[in-house]
N, C-alpha and C positions, 0 to 999 in steps of 0.2 A: 504494500500500500504506500502510495506517495501522496501525502496530504499537504494541502495549502490552507492556511487560515487567512481569511479576509476580514479586516477590521474597518468598519465604516464610522460615520460621523455621529450617529445617534448616541446620546449619552448612555453609558453602560454603568448600571448601578448594582452590579454583582461582581464577584471576584474573577475577572476575566483571566487572570494569570493561572487559575486552577485548570483551565481548559487547554492550555498550550503545552505541547510536548516538545522535547529537545529536538526531535527530528522534523518538526513542522517548518514549512517555509511560510513566513509571515509577511503579508502584503497589506499596507494601509492604503485605503482609498481616501484621498484628499485629507479632510480634517480628522480622519481616523487616526492619524499619527499622534494627535493629542490624546486620544483615548489610550493608545499604547503607552505613551509616556506616563500618563496618570496611573497606570497599572504596572509600571516597571518592566514593560515588555520592549525588547529591542527588535524592531522590524528588519527584515532582509531587504525590503523594497517599499518605496513610497511613491504612489502614483496619483496625480490629480492636476486640475487646472488652477487650484488654489485661489478660486474666486471668493471663497467664504472663510479662508484661513491663511495665515502667512505661510510661505514656503519654509520648511524647517531648515535650520543651519546646523552643521556639525552633528547630523543625525546618525552617522556611521552606517548609512544604508544607501543603496542605489536609488536615485530620485529620477522619475520620469515626469516631465512637465507636459501636460496636454493643453491643447488650445481650448479657450473658453467656449468658442462656437464649434460644436461637433455633434455627431449623431449619437455616439455612445455616452451613457453616463459614466462617471468615473468607476463605479462598481462594476458595470457591465464590461468596461475595458479590462479590468482586472480579471473578471471571469473568463473572458476570451483568452487572456494570457495563460490562465490556469489550464484551459483546454489545449491550447497550442503547445504547452510545455509538458503535457502528459501526466498531469495530476489526476489521480483516480478518485480522490476524496477532497471535498472542499467544506470547510466549516466557516460560516459567516456570522460575525458579531457586529452589533452596532449598525444594523441595516434595516431593522423593523421598528416602527414607532417614531416618536419625535414629532416635531412641528410640521414637517413636510410629508403629509400623507401620500402625495404623489410619488415620493421616493420609495415608500413602502410598496406601492403597486408596481413600480419599476423593478424593485428588487425581487418581488414574487415572479415577475416575468424573467428575471435573471436566473432564478432557480429552475424555471422551465427550460431555459436555454441550456443550462448545465445538464439537466436530466436528459434532454434530447441528444446530448453529446456523451451520454453514458458515464457521467460523473455523479458519484454519490454526494449529494450536497444537502446540508442542513443549516438553516438559520436558527439561531438560538437567542431568546431574550431571557429576562429574569423569570418569566412565567410560562414560556411556551417553546416548543420545537416545531419548526415548519419545514416541510420537504415536499417534493413532487414525485408522484409515481406515474410513469407513462408506459402503457402497454406492458405491464409487468406486475410484480407482486412484492409484498414486504411482510415480514413476520415481526410482531411486537411482543415483548415479554409482558407479563401482567404488571400493570401500573395502576393499582387500585385507588391511588390518591389523585388520579388524573382523568380527564375526559379526552376523547379524540374525535375529531370532526373531519369529514371529507366533503370537498366541493369540486364540481367539474370546472376545469379551466378552459374548456371549449364549449361549443354549443351543446355537446353531449359527451358523456363517457359511457361506453357500452360494455356489457358483461362484467359489471361490478359485483364482486362477492365479498362478504365479510363473514368470517367464521370465528367462534370463540368469544363473541362480544354479547352484550345485553340485547342489542338490536341487530340481528344478522340480516344479510341480504344474499340473494342467490340470483346471479345473472341479471342484475338490475341495470336499468339505464338511468344514470344521473344526468340531469340537465343543469344549466347555469342560471335558472330563474326560480328554482324551488329548493330551499335549503333543508332537504330531508336528512342529509347526512350530518347534521350538527349535533354535538354533545352526546356521542355514544359513550358507553361505559365498559370498563374491564370487569370480568367476573371470575378472576382467578385462573384463567387459562391463557395460553398463547393466542394472540389474535392474528389471523391470517387475512390480509387484504389483497385483492387482486383486481385488475382491470384489463379486459381483453383489447379494447380499442379506445384510446383517448388518454387524457391527462387528468390526474386527481391531485388536488392540493390537500395535503394531510397536515393537520394542526393538532399537536398534543399539548394540552394546557392544564395547569393546576386547577383543582376544584375550589380551593380557597384563595 
């Protein structure tokens, strides 16, 4: 496994350093470098247009300055870098929430881009884990203190099955205008989720 950690600009109010391994390649997207500094993390690379934060000095990392006017967001640019450099796993921090809700939507689309390029990607906040399942399956261990929710990321997600949960599904078609997949529960078993055709947004969240 070759893992990249992407740190974004959303304020991180949990011990970020506990999630970083010595073997991880850490990339900060724009103001994410300030999150890294606040948690005592030394990034390997810093990428951004620095329109919302000063460019770091003496950071001890490779710095890539992007143009302010561009098609890719800073985080999407970093995700493309991860794909192009063969990372199999990506962990994203500081990319969900904050004052810029449009950036949360953009970063969910970035998770979909990573899934379509066969990268195992998870975005984590203090209260939730967010990932995408596309034309495939995932197994979740019992997490009795959490909910999990599924949403179709396209017009429809076909052949959706859920086993081992309070609310099972069998070969169901989820659409993107009815949230039937919200707030499912663990019941002490391994949960198996699969989708035959389409993309699912999976959110695992704390009950309290």
